[in-house]
C-alpha positions, 0 to 999 in steps of 0.5 A: 441634258435634263434642262433641255428634257425638261424644256421638250416636256413643257411643251408636250400636251396630249390632250390637245393630240387626241382623236376627236372620237376619244371626246365622244366614247363613253367610259364603261359605266359598268366597269366604273361601278365595279371599282366601287364593288371592290369591297368584301362588305358590298353585295354586287348585282352589277357585274354580268359575271358568270359564276365561277363556280363552274370554270372547268378548271380542271378540265382546261388545265387538262386540254392545255397540258395535252396541247402543249405536250403533243403540238406545243411549238406549233400552238405557240406559233402564229397562225391564220386570222379566220381562226383554228379549222377544227374549232370552226368546225365544231361551232358549225356542227353544234349549230347544226344539232342545236339549232338546225342551222347549216353554217360552213366553217368558212362563213366563222371568224374566231374573235376576242370575245363576241365583243370584238365582233362588234367592233369589226362590224363598225369597222367594216360598215359605219361611216360618220353619221351612218344609222344604226338601230339598237334595242331601247334598252340596248346592250351597253357594250354595243353603244360603247364600242360602236359610238367610236365610229360616230354613227346615228343610234336610233332607239326601238322600244323593247316590249315584253315580247320582244323589240317594238315591230311597228317602231322597227318598220317605221324606222326602216320606212322613213330611215336608212338604218345599216344594221340592227343590233339585236339579243333576241334570248335573254337580252343585256340589260333587260333579260327579256327575250322574242316571241317566235312571231316577234322574230317572224314581224322583225325578218319580215320588216329587215328583209324588205330592205337593204340591211342586216340584223346584228343578232348577237347570241352570248346567253342563248344556251343558258335557258332554264324555262320555257321552249327555244326559239329559232335564230333569226338567222334561220329566218334571214339567212345571210341578212343576220350576222351572228354573235356567239361566245365561250364567255358564258357557257365556259370561261370568259377569261379565255376570250373567245368568241365568233362572228358568222356571217356570209362570204362577201362580209367575211372577206371584209371582217377577216380585213378588218382583224387583220389590221387589229390583231392578226389572230386571236389567241391560238393556243386559247383556240386550240385548249378550248377545242381540246377541251370541247373534243373531251368533255361534254359541253352540253352536260356542262351548260345543263349545271350551269342552266339549273344554278342560274335557274335556281338563282333566278328563283331566289332573287325574284321570291326576294324582290317579291318580298322587300321591294315594294308592289309599286317595283316592277320587275322582268321574269326571265326564262334564261341568261344572267340578268333581270331588269327593275323598273321603279315609280316614274319620277324616281332616279335609279342614280340617287338610288344607287347613291342610297344602295352604296350605303346599304352596301349592295350595287347595280347598274342604273339604267341609263346609260343603256339609252341612247336617248338618255332615258330609262332614269327609273330603270336598273339592271341586276345580275343574279348569276355570281352571288350566292342564294344567301347573299342574294337575298341579303342584296335584295333586303338591303336594295330594299330598304334603299328603295323604301327610304327613296320612295319615303315609304314609312319603316 
């Protein structure tokens, strides 16, 4: 028996059986970096992690106990693909109150974080070679997820006030992209936001073509400075598919996000989700809804914004103090990230190796570019490190940068 089993296994070579797509999907560069940063002596600016200090543990515990006590047999059962209707109604009302958007609950699909939304859109819209416009630098999660469908990515430069609309218009005049993936508010990785006039110009370009914008907005509520700007959906209506998430405003471990889309798109998204996972965690949905009913989430968000604003200022002040003047950085008005540009000719990958020796970590910029550029850029997260370690980490990183640039000690 063992001899036969060994003979059979000797002929089993699973690597020869993998689908072609598995050879082109990149590993999550950030997840690989996080493996390096688990050591306690490492100060990490690498992860896109909310500050766990603000996770509403007691309130979530109370909400989960309430739904289990009142309706336990139902919340532990299978449910509908679209998601718990009262939760979708709450999201629709939230959009109306905060942004003036008239969205029907029937236009909302609950997902396993907004990341699943990207994958579902890929399934519904992309064939091999389909063209996808993405910001440059762009969201790494979208690049990784959509790569499975073998699209042709087209990068469009991100300026200080948003995407380069002249480049965007040129792309749409000369190519036929199906979608444009955008994060207009406190973009990941750059922390930049689209100005009001840029949003209007984007809408003007998009509405003249048979295409749509994927408006990923997990950070929009995390504004700690400046004035909120209208959603792209405000201008584009059905030509904008809007993503939202509870990960950044409540807790990421529940893995609850949503998609807002017009009915013809929603019908296909529901089919794709049914084939993927039937429905998102129903117990988590019911718990989240109970939490939202019993607590003022806007007050909770205000506390997060105040803390993140202070943490961002601490990091920026430390950068001004400890980084060489040739190094440039964005100055976000919200969100979780800022973007650093080193002098031309410098490699953030080389800097990463030097930084790890100083026990500090970040994310090099190249993985955020679909064309392999951005070698002198890097992303820093300011939300998941206390103020003392923020300053210490930036000081360590400054030492590594000066060593790379050959600045005398």
